[in-house]
C-alpha positions in Angstrom: 55.4 1.2 44.0 54.2 3.7 45.7 51.5 5.4 44.5 49.3 8.6 45.6 45.6 7.2 45.8 44.0 7.7 48.1 41.7 5.3 49.3 41.7 5.5 53.1 40.8 8.7 53.6 44.1 9.3 56.7 44.7 12.4 57.6 48.9 11.7 58.3 48.7 9.2 54.8 47.3 12.2 52.9 50.6 14.2 54.4 52.8 11.9 53.5 51.3 12.2 49.9 51.5 15.5 49.9 55.5 15.3 50.3 56.2 12.4 48.1 54.0 14.4 45.7 56.0 17.5 46.3 58.6 15.9 45.9 57.8 14.6 42.3 56.2 18.0 41.6 58.3 18.7 38.8 57.0 15.5 36.5 53.8 17.7 36.4 56.0 20.5 34.4 57.5 17.7 32.6 53.8 16.2 31.2 51.8 19.7 30.3 54.9 21.4 28.6 56.0 17.6 26.6 52.3 17.1 25.6 50.3 19.9 25.9 50.7 23.8 26.0 49.9 26.2 29.1 46.7 26.9 27.5 45.6 23.8 26.9 42.1 22.1 28.7 44.0 19.5 31.1 42.7 17.0 33.4 44.6 15.2 36.1 43.5 12.1 37.7 44.4 10.7 41.7 46.1 14.0 42.7 46.6 15.0 46.3 44.2 18.0 47.2 47.3 20.3 48.5 49.9 19.2 45.0 46.4 20.1 43.1 46.4 24.2 45.0 50.5 23.9 43.7 50.0 23.3 40.4 47.4 26.2 40.0 50.0 28.7 40.9 51.7 27.5 37.7 49.2 26.4 35.2 45.6 27.2 34.3 42.9 25.2 32.5 43.4 22.5 34.9 40.7 20.1 36.2 40.9 17.6 38.7 39.2 14.1 39.5 39.5 11.3 42.4 40.6 8.4 41.0 39.1 5.4 42.4 37.1 3.1 39.9 35.3 2.6 36.4 32.1 2.8 37.7 32.7 6.5 39.7 34.8 7.5 37.1 32.3 7.6 34.6 30.1 9.6 36.7 32.5 12.0 37.5 32.7 12.7 33.7 29.6 12.7 32.8 28.5 16.5 30.4 32.2 17.1 31.5 33.7 18.3 27.5 37.0 16.7 26.0 40.8 17.7 26.7 43.9 17.8 24.9 45.9 16.7 27.7 44.4 13.9 30.3 47.2 13.1 33.0 47.3 9.9 35.4 50.7 11.4 37.6 52.2 10.0 40.0 52.0 5.8 39.7 47.9 6.5 40.2 47.2 3.5 37.5 49.0 1.5 39.6 46.7 1.6 42.6 43.7 -0.6 39.6 45.2 -3.9 39.9 42.4 -5.5 38.2 43.1 -6.1 34.8 40.1 -6.0 33.8 38.9 -2.9 35.3 43.0 -0.9 34.1 40.5 -1.6 30.5 37.8 -0.6 31.7 39.0 2.4 32.4 41.1 3.2 29.8 38.4 2.6 27.7 35.9 5.2 29.0 39.2 8.0 28.8 39.2 7.8 25.3 35.8 9.2 24.5 37.2 12.5 27.0 40.4 13.1 24.8 40.2 15.5 21.6 41.3 13.9 18.4 44.7 16.2 18.8 45.3 15.0 22.5 46.7 12.4 24.8 46.4 10.5 27.9 49.5 10.5 29.8 50.2 8.5 32.6 53.9 6.5 34.2 54.2 3.1 36.0 57.1 1.6 37.2 59.3 -0.9 35.3 58.7 -4.6 37.0 61.6 -5.4 39.4 63.1 -8.7 40.0 64.1 -7.6 43.7 60.3 -7.1 44.2 58.5 -9.6 43.5 61.4 -12.1 44.4 62.0 -10.6 47.8 61.0 -12.0 51.2 57.5 -10.5 52.6 59.4 -10.1 55.7 62.3 -7.9 55.1 61.9 -4.6 55.3 63.6 -2.4 52.9 64.4 1.4 53.0 63.1 3.7 49.9 63.5 7.0 50.5 64.6 10.0 52.8 62.4 12.9 51.6 62.5 16.4 53.2 59.1 18.2 54.0 59.0 21.9 53.2 56.1 22.3 55.4 57.9 21.4 58.3 61.1 22.0 58.3 62.2 18.5 58.5 61.5 15.2 56.5 60.4 11.8 56.3 62.1 8.2 56.4 60.2 5.8 54.2 60.6 2.0 54.2 58.4 -0.4 52.7 57.4 -4.7 53.0 56.6 -5.8 49.4 54.6 -9.1 48.7 54.6 -10.0 45.4 51.4 -11.9 43.6 52.7 -13.7 40.4 49.9 -14.3 39.2 48.2 -11.6 39.7 50.8 -9.4 39.4 50.1 -6.9 43.1 52.0 -6.3 45.0 50.7 -5.7 48.9 52.8 -2.6 50.1 53.1 -2.2 53.8 54.8 1.5 54.4 56.5 2.2 57.4 56.6 5.7 57.5 59.1 8.4 60.3 58.0 11.6 60.2 61.5 13.8 61.4 61.6 17.3 62.8 64.6 19.2 62.1 67.5 17.7 64.8 66.8 14.7 62.9 64.4 12.7 66.0 61.5 10.8 65.3 58.1 13.0 65.8 55.7 10.8 64.9 55.6 6.9 62.7 52.5 5.2 60.6 51.9 2.6 58.5 49.3 2.0 55.7 49.1 -0.6 53.5 48.4 -0.2 49.9 48.2 -2.2 46.7 49.6 -1.7 43.4 50.0 -3.4 40.5 53.0 -4.8 38.0 52.2 -3.9 34.0 54.6 -5.4 31.6 55.2 -3.4 28.2 53.8 -5.3 26.3 50.6 -6.4 28.2 50.1 -2.8 28.5 50.8 -1.6 24.5 48.5 -4.6 23.8 46.0 -3.4 26.0 46.2 0.7 24.9 45.8 -0.8 21.1 42.7 -3.4 22.2 41.5 -0.1 23.8 41.2 1.9 20.6 44.7 4.4 21.2 46.4 3.8 17.7 49.8 6.4 18.1 51.7 5.2 21.3 54.8 6.4 22.6 56.8 5.8 25.2 59.5 7.0 27.7 61.9 5.9 29.9 62.1 8.9 32.0 60.9 12.4 33.1 63.2 14.2 30.8 61.6 13.0 27.7 64.3 10.1 26.7 63.2 7.0 24.5 62.4 4.0 26.8 65.9 1.8 27.1 66.8 -0.9 28.7 68.2 1.0 31.2 65.6 3.0 31.9 64.0 3.3 35.7 59.7 4.3 34.6 58.2 3.7 31.5 56.0 6.6 30.2 53.3 6.5 28.5 51.8 8.7 25.9 48.6 7.4 23.8 46.0 8.9 21.1 43.7 7.7 19.3 
């Protein structure tokens, strides 16, 4: 649910995104090793700036673009070459809460994928506990070690799901803990995410011209199953 698309340009929220991104950095290694090689041309969309620096330490030929809307994406990609891998990590596609906008973005990206290349992104599996929960209830999500501050962050959320639009209004409460465990800072941020169901996404990719569509259930490359916790889509045309 918690994507890392920074639309509010808040410096403290950017720090939170960096901590989460570093916690999930192994996902980037999985994508690149699974779907391409280190020498291939790679485009990553919607990646926090500090995480971009971490990725560039390990992988070559990687470009980065902000990920906001289809118009901005189209302008950013103008005069760009095609890529072997286009990647939208860290649930970034879930930040697109309009289904028509999802379609526009997928169609734009299709034109920048090499014939042998892939578009890869991950989404959360719709969770009935999220969809039916009380919006006033606060839920614990994660405690993540902050290697830059020798402390950790605790993430709690309040979730309000709209069944008609399939969108989740997330109030995110983050506490920064120092090495002793004392709360050093607090922040609240609001984001919106959209659930896309399995066959909805499959048919959307077909509609956008993707013909070879693979679905994985985790970040180790295992096939999707009823026990999976994520959907990792890998598509080509």
